[in-house]
C-alpha positions as CSV (number, residue, x, y, z in Angstrom):
1,M,-7.8,26.3,1.8
2,R,-4.7,26.0,4.3
3,R,-3.4,23.0,2.7
4,L,-2.8,24.9,-0.4
5,T,-0.2,26.7,1.4
6,A,2.3,24.5,0.1
7,I,3.1,25.8,-3.1
8,A,4.5,29.6,-2.2
9,L,7.8,31.0,-2.6
10,F,9.2,27.5,-3.4
11,C,7.6,27.6,-7.0
12,V,9.5,30.8,-7.6
13,A,12.7,29.8,-6.3
14,L,12.4,26.9,-8.7
15,A,11.7,29.2,-11.4
16,L,15.2,30.8,-11.2
17,P,17.9,29.0,-12.9
18,S,21.6,29.0,-11.7
19,L,23.3,32.1,-13.5
20,R,26.8,31.9,-14.4
21,T,26.5,35.8,-14.5
22,A,26.2,37.3,-10.9
23,V,23.3,39.5,-10.3
24,A,22.4,42.0,-7.6
25,Q,19.4,42.9,-5.9
26,A,17.5,45.8,-6.5
27,P,18.3,49.2,-4.9
28,A,15.8,49.8,-1.5
29,G,14.1,52.4,-3.3
30,D,12.8,50.1,-6.2
31,P,9.3,48.8,-6.4
32,Q,9.7,45.5,-4.6
33,P,7.6,42.4,-5.7
34,P,4.0,41.9,-4.3
35,P,3.5,39.8,-1.0
36,L,2.3,36.5,-1.9
37,S,-1.2,35.8,-0.7
38,K,-1.8,33.3,2.3
39,D,-2.9,30.4,0.1
40,C,0.5,30.7,-1.8
41,Q,3.0,31.0,0.8
42,T,5.7,28.6,2.1
43,P,7.1,29.3,5.2
44,G,10.9,29.0,5.5
45,V,11.6,29.1,1.4
46,T,13.4,32.0,0.4
47,I,14.6,33.1,-3.3
48,S,18.3,33.1,-3.8
49,G,18.5,35.1,-6.8
50,A,16.8,36.6,-10.0
51,V,16.9,36.6,-13.6
52,P,17.5,40.0,-15.3
53,L,15.0,41.0,-18.1
54,P,17.5,43.4,-19.8
55,N,14.8,44.6,-22.7
56,V,12.4,45.2,-20.3
57,Q,14.7,47.4,-18.1
58,R,15.6,49.4,-21.2
59,V,12.0,49.9,-22.3
60,L,11.2,51.0,-18.7
61,K,13.7,53.9,-19.1
62,E,12.0,54.9,-22.5
63,R,8.6,54.8,-21.7
64,K,5.9,53.3,-19.2
65,T,4.2,50.9,-21.3
66,I,5.2,47.1,-21.4
67,R,4.0,44.5,-23.9
68,I,3.7,40.9,-22.9
69,M,2.9,38.3,-25.6
70,T,1.7,34.8,-24.6
71,I,2.4,32.2,-27.0
72,G,2.2,28.3,-26.9
73,A,-0.2,25.8,-25.6
74,S,-1.4,28.5,-23.2
75,S,-5.1,28.6,-21.6
76,S,-7.1,31.6,-21.4
77,A,-9.6,29.8,-19.2
78,L,-11.6,32.3,-17.2
79,M,-11.4,32.0,-13.2
80,Q,-14.9,31.9,-11.8
81,S,-13.9,34.4,-8.8
82,T,-13.0,37.0,-10.9
83,G,-14.3,36.2,-14.7
84,E,-10.8,36.9,-15.8
85,S,-8.0,35.0,-17.3
86,Y,-4.9,34.7,-15.5
87,F,-3.2,36.8,-17.8
88,K,-5.7,39.8,-16.7
89,V,-4.9,39.0,-13.0
90,I,-0.9,39.5,-13.9
91,E,-1.7,42.7,-16.1
92,G,-3.6,44.4,-13.0
93,V,-1.0,43.2,-10.4
94,L,1.9,44.4,-12.3
95,E,0.2,47.9,-12.8
96,K,-0.4,48.1,-9.1
97,T,3.1,47.1,-8.3
98,I,4.9,49.6,-10.4
99,P,3.3,53.0,-10.3
100,G,2.4,54.5,-13.6
101,L,2.9,51.6,-15.6
102,D,0.8,50.3,-18.5
103,I,0.7,46.6,-19.1
104,Q,-0.5,45.4,-22.5
105,I,-0.9,41.7,-22.8
106,V,-1.4,40.1,-26.2
107,D,-2.7,36.3,-26.0
108,R,-1.3,34.1,-28.9
109,G,-1.9,31.0,-27.5
110,I,-2.9,27.9,-29.0
111,S,-4.5,24.8,-27.2
112,G,-2.0,21.8,-27.9
113,E,0.4,23.6,-30.1
114,L,3.9,21.9,-30.2
115,A,7.1,24.1,-29.6
116,S,8.3,23.7,-33.0
117,D,5.1,25.2,-34.5
118,A,5.1,28.1,-31.8
119,G,8.8,28.6,-32.9
120,D,7.8,28.9,-36.4
121,R,5.2,31.3,-36.1
122,M,7.2,33.3,-33.4
123,K,8.5,35.6,-35.9
124,T,5.2,36.7,-37.6
125,E,3.7,37.0,-34.0
126,V,6.4,39.0,-32.7
127,A,6.4,41.3,-36.0
128,L,2.8,41.9,-35.3
129,A,2.6,42.2,-31.6
130,N,6.1,44.0,-31.0
131,P,6.3,42.6,-27.5
132,D,8.9,43.2,-24.9
133,L,8.5,40.0,-23.1
134,V,7.3,36.7,-24.4
135,L,5.6,34.4,-21.9
136,W,5.8,30.9,-23.6
137,Q,3.7,28.0,-22.2
138,L,5.4,24.5,-23.5
139,G,6.5,21.1,-23.3
140,S,3.0,19.3,-22.3
141,S,1.9,18.8,-25.9
142,D,5.3,17.8,-27.0
143,A,5.6,15.1,-24.2
144,L,2.0,14.0,-24.9
145,A,2.5,13.7,-28.6
146,Q,5.9,12.0,-28.2
147,V,8.1,14.6,-29.9
148,S,11.8,13.7,-29.5
149,V,13.7,15.4,-26.7
150,E,16.3,16.5,-29.0
151,Q,13.9,18.0,-31.4
152,F,11.9,19.7,-28.6
153,E,15.1,21.2,-27.0
154,T,16.6,22.2,-30.4
155,A,13.3,24.2,-31.2
156,V,12.8,25.7,-28.1
157,E,16.2,26.9,-27.7
158,Q,16.4,28.2,-31.5
159,A,13.4,30.1,-30.7
160,V,14.9,31.8,-27.3
161,I,18.0,32.6,-29.2
162,W,16.0,34.4,-32.1
163,L,14.0,36.3,-29.6
164,K,17.1,37.3,-27.4
165,A,18.9,38.5,-30.8
166,H,15.4,40.4,-31.7
167,G,15.7,42.3,-28.2
168,V,12.6,40.2,-26.5
169,D,13.0,38.6,-23.3
170,V,11.5,35.7,-22.9
171,A,9.8,33.6,-19.7
172,L,9.5,29.8,-20.2
173,V,6.3,28.4,-18.4
174,G,7.0,24.6,-18.1
175,V,5.0,21.4,-18.3
176,Q,2.0,21.1,-16.1
177,Y,1.6,18.4,-13.7
178,V,-0.3,15.6,-14.4
179,R,-0.6,12.9,-11.8
180,S,-0.3,9.6,-13.9
181,L,2.7,11.1,-15.4
182,T,4.9,11.6,-12.7
183,K,7.3,8.7,-13.3
184,D,6.6,8.6,-17.2
185,P,10.4,9.0,-18.6
186,H,9.7,11.1,-21.6
187,Y,7.3,13.3,-19.8
188,Q,10.1,13.9,-17.3
189,A,12.8,14.1,-19.9
190,I,10.7,17.0,-21.8
191,R,10.5,18.8,-18.5
192,A,14.1,18.5,-18.0
193,A,15.0,19.6,-21.6
194,T,13.0,23.0,-20.7
195,S,15.2,23.7,-17.5
196,R,18.6,22.8,-19.5
197,V,17.5,25.6,-22.0
198,A,16.6,28.2,-19.4
199,E,19.6,27.5,-17.9
200,R,22.1,27.6,-20.6
201,Q,20.1,30.7,-22.1
202,Q,19.9,32.3,-18.8
203,V,16.2,33.3,-19.2
204,L,13.3,32.8,-16.8
205,R,11.6,29.6,-16.4
206,I,8.3,29.2,-14.1
207,G,8.0,26.0,-12.6
208,R,4.5,25.2,-13.5
209,Y,5.1,21.2,-12.6
210,E,6.6,22.0,-9.2
211,A,3.8,24.4,-8.5
212,M,0.9,22.3,-9.4
213,Q,2.4,18.9,-7.8
214,V,2.7,20.8,-4.5
215,I,-1.1,21.9,-4.8
216,E,-2.1,18.3,-5.7
217,Q,0.1,16.7,-3.0
218,G,-1.6,19.0,-0.4
219,R,-5.1,18.0,-1.2
220,N,-6.8,16.0,1.2
221,M,-9.3,14.3,-1.4
222,S,-10.1,10.7,-2.4
223,A,-9.4,9.9,-5.9
224,E,-13.3,10.4,-6.8
225,E,-13.1,14.3,-5.3
226,R,-10.1,15.2,-7.2
227,P,-10.4,17.3,-10.2
228,N,-9.4,16.1,-13.9
229,E,-5.8,16.0,-13.7
230,F,-4.9,17.6,-17.0
231,A,-7.0,20.7,-15.9
232,I,-5.3,23.6,-14.1
233,T,-7.3,24.1,-10.8
234,E,-8.6,27.7,-10.2
235,Q,-6.5,27.9,-7.0
236,G,-3.2,26.7,-9.4
237,Y,-4.0,29.8,-11.8
238,A,-4.1,32.4,-9.0
239,C,-0.8,31.3,-7.5
240,L,0.7,31.0,-10.8
241,S,-0.2,34.3,-11.7
242,E,1.6,35.6,-8.5
243,Y,4.5,33.8,-9.2
244,V,4.8,35.4,-12.6
245,V,4.3,38.7,-11.3
246,R,7.0,38.0,-8.5
247,A,9.3,36.7,-11.0
248,I,9.0,39.7,-13.9
249,T,9.1,42.3,-11.2
250,S,12.4,40.9,-9.8
251,G,13.7,40.6,-13.2
252,I,13.0,44.2,-13.8
253,F,14.8,45.6,-11.2
254,V,17.7,43.1,-10.6
255,R,21.0,44.4,-11.5
256,P,24.0,42.9,-13.0
257,V,27.3,42.8,-10.7
258,K,29.9,45.0,-12.2
259,G,33.0,43.4,-13.0
260,R,31.7,39.8,-13.2
């Protein structure tokens, strides 16, 4: 298990795009992101900034309930250790972190869904679920289906713009790490496109690829012992849950710098 410690805050730092708008850290009295578990820590890596979640910040001033909708090629696979999906882990940890908070997660993920299809049904799902934050897993299916980078990037950006215009925050969960595709130019181009959209639109990006890459490289296994490369490991799900919680908590309490 000690070899899994290589994933850590490194992933969270990669989840935060460079912002053109300066932000300030939360006041000391606000709830702080929970510490990462031992298996998800990387010594010497720090977080340099955070992406604000303005809609969630506004909602918290009015009520103590946050609705999070998951969409895209998400997985609701149960973790054997807890019998819960990693979405439920996120829900539980966020509620413990922010006293009195009620997290409601609505899973609208479809395995293998392309970004353009998720974008097309986004309006209907948002109208039905009325979320404050959308957690969108995307990219892997488009890359494997050889969707053009331009088509993918346009579909994602249009959907993000629509969500922001309708008062819904968004976090993009990027492509998963696939060992055989580390040098595949199209797969890497789709990955880069997700980062570009996140940076242009100044929304949160969770670096799932980076996280799973470090986990995979930290394993001391023979090729025969490795799990299916298209499967997210239970440890990966657990760490991804922690990174999402930290990123969301930071986004809730980060403050824009006045006059910038």
